[in-house]
C-alpha positions as CSV (number, residue, x, y, z in Angstrom):
1,M,-2.8,16.9,42.8
2,N,-3.7,16.9,46.5
3,S,-4.1,20.5,47.4
4,N,-7.2,22.6,46.8
5,A,-6.6,26.1,45.3
6,S,-6.9,28.9,47.9
7,R,-7.1,31.6,45.2
8,R,-8.3,31.9,41.6
9,L,-6.0,30.1,39.3
10,V,-4.4,32.0,36.4
11,V,-5.0,30.2,33.1
12,N,-3.0,31.5,30.2
13,I,-4.3,30.6,26.8
14,A,-1.6,31.1,24.2
15,N,-2.9,31.5,20.6
16,I,-0.4,30.9,17.8
17,T,-1.2,33.0,14.7
18,A,1.1,30.8,12.5
19,V,-1.2,27.8,12.9
20,P,-4.7,27.3,11.3
21,Q,-7.5,29.2,13.0
22,I,-9.1,25.9,13.9
23,Y,-6.6,26.0,16.9
24,W,-7.4,29.5,18.0
25,V,-9.3,30.2,21.2
26,T,-11.7,33.0,20.1
27,P,-14.0,34.8,22.6
28,D,-17.0,32.8,21.1
29,R,-15.2,29.5,21.5
30,L,-14.1,30.3,25.1
31,S,-17.6,31.4,26.0
32,A,-19.1,28.3,24.5
33,A,-16.9,26.1,26.6
34,L,-17.4,28.0,29.8
35,K,-21.2,27.9,29.4
36,K,-20.9,24.1,30.2
37,H,-19.0,24.7,33.4
38,E,-21.0,27.0,35.6
39,G,-19.0,28.7,38.3
40,L,-15.6,28.0,36.7
41,T,-14.7,31.7,36.5
42,D,-14.9,31.8,40.3
43,L,-12.1,29.2,40.3
44,A,-10.0,30.5,37.5
45,E,-9.1,33.7,35.6
46,F,-8.6,33.2,31.9
47,R,-6.1,35.3,30.0
48,V,-5.8,35.0,26.2
49,G,-2.6,36.1,24.5
50,T,-1.1,35.8,21.0
51,D,2.3,34.3,20.0
52,Y,3.5,34.4,23.6
53,D,3.6,38.2,23.6
54,D,2.9,37.7,27.3
55,I,5.8,35.4,28.0
56,N,6.8,37.2,31.2
57,D,3.3,36.8,32.5
58,I,3.3,33.1,31.6
59,V,6.6,32.5,33.4
60,E,5.8,34.6,36.5
61,N,2.1,34.2,37.1
62,T,0.6,31.2,35.3
63,D,-0.8,28.2,37.0
64,I,-2.1,26.5,33.9
65,L,-0.9,27.0,30.3
66,F,-3.2,26.1,27.4
67,T,-1.3,26.1,24.1
68,S,-0.4,24.3,21.0
69,L,3.3,24.8,21.6
70,M,3.8,24.6,17.8
71,G,4.1,26.8,14.8
72,L,6.2,29.4,16.5
73,T,9.5,28.9,18.2
74,F,8.8,28.9,21.9
75,P,11.5,29.1,24.5
76,L,10.4,26.0,26.3
77,K,13.4,26.2,28.7
78,R,12.0,29.4,30.1
79,L,9.1,27.5,31.5
80,S,11.5,25.7,33.9
81,A,11.5,29.0,35.8
82,A,7.6,29.1,36.0
83,S,7.5,28.4,39.7
84,K,3.7,28.6,39.9
85,L,3.0,26.4,36.9
86,K,0.9,23.4,37.8
87,Y,0.3,21.9,34.4
88,V,0.4,22.5,30.7
89,H,-2.5,21.5,28.5
90,Y,-1.5,20.6,25.0
91,I,-3.9,21.3,22.2
92,G,-3.4,17.9,20.5
93,S,-2.7,14.3,21.4
94,G,0.6,13.4,19.8
95,I,3.4,14.8,22.1
96,D,6.4,13.0,20.7
97,H,8.0,16.3,19.6
98,L,7.8,17.7,23.1
99,L,9.6,14.8,24.8
100,P,11.5,14.6,27.0
101,L,9.6,17.0,29.3
102,D,12.8,18.2,30.9
103,W,11.7,21.8,30.2
104,M,8.8,21.5,32.6
105,P,9.3,23.0,36.1
106,A,9.6,20.5,39.0
107,G,6.2,19.1,40.0
108,A,4.4,20.3,36.8
109,V,2.7,17.8,34.5
110,M,1.3,17.9,31.0
111,T,-2.2,16.9,29.9
112,K,-3.4,16.5,26.3
113,S,-6.6,16.6,24.3
114,L,-7.4,12.9,24.0
115,G,-10.8,12.4,22.6
116,A,-11.2,15.9,21.2
117,H,-10.7,14.5,17.7
118,M,-14.0,12.6,17.9
119,P,-16.2,12.1,16.0
120,V,-14.4,13.6,13.0
121,A,-11.4,11.3,13.3
122,A,-13.6,8.2,13.5
123,E,-15.6,9.3,10.4
124,Y,-12.4,10.0,8.5
125,G,-11.0,6.6,9.4
126,L,-14.2,4.9,8.2
127,T,-14.3,7.0,5.1
128,T,-10.8,5.7,4.2
129,L,-11.8,2.1,4.6
130,L,-14.8,2.6,2.4
131,M,-12.7,4.4,-0.2
132,L,-10.2,1.6,-0.2
133,N,-12.9,-1.0,-0.6
134,N,-14.2,1.0,-3.6
135,K,-10.7,1.3,-5.1
136,M,-10.7,5.1,-5.0
137,P,-6.9,5.5,-4.9
138,W,-6.8,3.3,-8.0
139,Y,-9.4,5.4,-9.8
140,V,-7.6,8.6,-8.9
141,T,-4.3,7.2,-10.4
142,N,-6.2,6.2,-13.5
143,Q,-7.8,9.6,-13.8
144,R,-4.4,11.2,-13.6
145,N,-3.3,8.9,-16.4
146,H,-6.4,9.5,-18.5
147,S,-7.1,5.8,-18.2
148,W,-10.7,4.3,-18.3
149,E,-10.8,1.0,-16.5
150,R,-13.4,-0.5,-14.3
151,K,-13.3,-2.7,-11.2
152,F,-16.3,-4.2,-9.5
153,I,-16.3,-4.7,-5.8
154,S,-18.3,-6.4,-3.1
155,T,-19.7,-5.0,0.1
156,V,-17.5,-4.6,3.2
157,Q,-19.7,-6.9,5.2
158,G,-17.7,-9.9,6.4
159,K,-14.4,-8.3,5.4
160,T,-11.6,-8.0,8.0
161,V,-10.0,-4.8,9.2
162,A,-6.9,-4.8,11.5
163,V,-6.7,-1.7,13.7
164,I,-3.1,-1.2,14.8
165,G,-3.1,1.0,17.8
166,V,-6.5,0.8,19.5
167,G,-6.6,4.0,21.5
168,A,-9.3,6.7,21.4
169,I,-9.2,7.1,17.6
170,G,-8.5,3.4,16.7
171,G,-11.3,2.3,19.1
172,A,-13.8,4.7,17.6
173,V,-12.9,3.7,14.0
174,A,-13.3,0.0,15.1
175,G,-16.8,0.8,16.4
176,L,-18.0,2.4,13.2
177,A,-16.4,-0.4,11.1
178,K,-18.1,-3.0,13.2
179,K,-21.5,-1.4,12.7
180,L,-21.1,-1.7,8.9
181,G,-20.3,-5.4,9.2
182,F,-16.5,-5.5,9.3
183,K,-14.8,-8.2,11.4
184,V,-12.4,-6.2,13.6
185,L,-9.0,-7.3,14.7
186,G,-6.9,-5.1,17.0
187,V,-3.3,-4.7,18.2
188,R,-2.5,-2.6,21.2
189,R,0.4,-2.3,23.6
190,S,-1.5,-3.8,26.6
191,G,-3.4,-6.5,24.6
192,E,-6.4,-5.7,26.7
193,P,-9.9,-6.3,25.2
194,H,-11.9,-3.5,23.7
195,Q,-15.7,-3.5,23.2
196,N,-15.4,-2.6,19.5
197,V,-12.8,-5.2,18.7
198,D,-13.7,-8.9,18.0
199,E,-10.1,-10.2,18.6
200,M,-7.4,-8.2,20.4
201,F,-3.7,-9.0,20.4
202,G,-0.5,-7.7,21.8
203,P,2.4,-6.3,19.6
204,E,4.0,-9.7,19.4
205,A,1.2,-10.9,17.2
206,L,1.4,-8.0,14.7
207,H,2.5,-10.0,11.6
208,K,-0.1,-12.7,12.3
209,V,-2.8,-10.1,12.5
210,L,-1.7,-8.3,9.3
211,A,-1.8,-11.6,7.4
212,R,-5.6,-11.9,8.2
213,A,-6.7,-8.4,7.2
214,D,-8.3,-7.2,4.0
215,F,-7.6,-3.6,5.3
216,V,-5.2,-2.2,7.8
217,F,-5.9,1.0,9.7
218,L,-2.8,2.4,11.5
219,S,-3.5,4.7,14.5
220,A,-0.5,3.9,16.8
221,A,1.1,6.8,18.7
222,L,4.7,7.6,17.8
223,T,7.0,6.3,20.5
224,D,10.5,4.8,20.4
225,A,8.8,1.4,20.2
226,T,6.6,2.3,17.2
227,R,9.1,4.2,15.1
228,K,9.0,2.6,11.6
229,L,6.6,0.0,13.0
230,I,5.2,-0.7,9.6
231,G,7.9,-1.5,7.1
232,R,8.8,-3.9,4.3
233,K,8.3,-7.1,6.5
234,E,5.0,-5.8,7.7
235,F,3.7,-4.9,4.2
236,D,4.9,-8.3,3.0
237,S,2.9,-9.9,5.7
238,M,-0.3,-8.4,4.4
239,K,-2.6,-10.1,1.9
240,P,-1.9,-9.4,-1.7
241,G,-4.4,-6.7,-2.7
242,A,-4.9,-5.4,0.9
243,G,-5.7,-1.8,1.5
244,F,-3.8,0.4,3.9
245,S,-4.8,3.6,5.8
246,S,-2.7,5.5,8.3
247,I,-3.6,8.4,10.7
248,S,-0.4,8.0,12.7
249,R,2.6,10.2,12.6
250,G,4.7,9.8,9.5
251,Q,7.6,8.4,11.5
252,V,5.6,5.2,12.3
253,L,5.9,4.3,8.6
254,D,8.7,3.2,6.3
255,W,7.8,5.3,3.3
256,D,10.2,3.6,0.8
257,A,8.5,0.3,1.7
258,L,5.1,1.7,1.3
259,R,5.9,3.2,-2.1
260,A,7.5,-0.1,-3.2
261,K,4.4,-2.2,-2.2
262,L,2.1,0.2,-4.0
263,S,4.2,0.3,-7.1
264,D,4.3,-3.5,-7.4
265,S,0.6,-3.7,-6.6
266,H,1.0,-5.9,-3.5
267,L,-1.2,-3.2,-1.9
268,S,-4.3,-2.3,-3.8
269,G,-4.3,1.2,-2.4
270,A,-3.3,3.5,0.5
271,I,-4.6,6.6,2.1
272,V,-2.3,8.5,4.5
273,N,-2.8,11.6,6.7
274,G,0.5,12.1,8.6
275,Y,4.0,12.5,7.2
276,E,7.7,12.8,8.1
277,A,7.8,16.3,6.8
278,E,4.8,18.6,6.6
279,P,3.9,20.0,4.2
280,V,5.1,17.2,1.9
281,P,7.9,18.7,-0.3
282,S,6.8,19.4,-3.9
283,E,9.7,17.2,-5.1
284,S,8.6,14.2,-3.0
285,P,8.0,11.0,-4.9
286,L,4.9,10.5,-2.8
287,W,3.0,12.8,-5.1
288,D,3.4,10.4,-8.1
289,T,3.2,7.1,-6.2
290,P,0.4,5.0,-7.8
291,N,-2.7,4.2,-5.9
292,L,-1.8,6.6,-3.0
293,L,-4.0,9.3,-1.7
294,L,-2.5,12.0,0.5
295,T,-4.6,14.1,2.9
296,P,-2.8,17.1,4.4
297,H,-3.1,16.2,8.1
298,I,-6.8,17.1,8.3
299,G,-8.3,13.8,9.3
300,T,-8.7,14.5,13.1
301,Q,-10.0,18.0,13.6
302,D,-13.5,19.4,13.5
303,D,-13.2,22.9,12.3
304,N,-16.1,24.1,14.4
305,N,-15.8,22.2,17.6
306,Y,-12.3,20.9,18.0
307,I,-10.9,23.7,20.1
308,V,-14.2,23.8,22.2
309,R,-13.7,20.1,23.0
310,C,-10.1,20.8,24.0
311,L,-11.3,23.6,26.2
312,D,-13.9,21.3,27.7
313,I,-11.1,18.9,28.8
314,L,-9.2,21.9,30.3
315,C,-12.3,23.1,32.2
316,N,-12.9,19.6,33.6
317,N,-9.3,19.3,34.7
318,I,-9.4,22.7,36.4
319,K,-12.3,21.5,38.5
320,R,-10.5,18.2,39.2
321,Y,-7.3,20.0,40.2
322,V,-9.2,22.2,42.7
323,A,-11.0,19.2,44.1
324,G,-7.7,17.3,44.5
325,Q,-8.6,14.7,41.9
326,P,-6.3,13.1,39.3
327,L,-6.2,15.0,36.0
328,L,-7.7,13.5,32.9
329,H,-5.4,12.5,30.0
330,Q,-2.1,13.2,31.8
331,V,0.9,12.5,29.6
332,Q,3.1,9.5,30.7
333,P,6.6,10.4,29.5
334,E,7.9,6.9,30.1
335,R,5.4,5.5,27.6
336,G,5.9,8.4,25.1
337,Y,2.3,9.5,25.1
């Protein structure tokens, strides 16, 4: 962005009533966000609508659109005619379902809410590692089967966790795990070091890293390169009795392979937060897979502060746009995130 705004920008906030209220921009939440950005209302006019009932206003007058773009069929192609649109801010971080961005008008870009999931997502990730160490998926299965058995465990100190996908969430989980005494291995696309990771590797070393881990935490974004990233060969590479946790999109996993490795006890337990189909169908075999805990895609959102953090990113980017500075967390379609 290299042009300062010569007028107040029109920011359209599109609430979707079909999604949980955690994603709604209420007057209180908008006010809380704007209090941190004195003078922003001099730069931008905020309009809040519901279920795109103001679609004509969005197409004709909007400079910036803030929306979840989910839960309600939205005529994305109509945005190609939004000649004033500078950028769309997506309430979320996984944008695989919006690619390719061929519905965006020429020159417009997309930003996302990277980092808004903290610290809840990091706490959720750490919780899953502690639950796996304490065999909680195994105990839940035993409870379901009315079976009284005991397993005694040792502390997590000195045990190894492999974080596959060291982005914002993976890096934060690694930091909390390290504070508790885990040795942290990491795999990321760039292979670049991270302050919370003891040893970092590129994707080519995935199987070698999996073989060293007592626990695997999967937080890779869904792209063409990561679709079914973790399958039978990868599970076979893990130590017998390893624990597995995933906060990634469901398409990053081979579910048949996961079920098989839980059923034959190669994995001691698994906790998963994202699925191929949501909600998980009632007839899905996942419900009855032993030593598997399913959480209904709730591991990354703070019910009180998530949308305020998303709005904070929006407000910072409005100021950056007006100042002619690069936008934070801009989507890179060629990478898929």
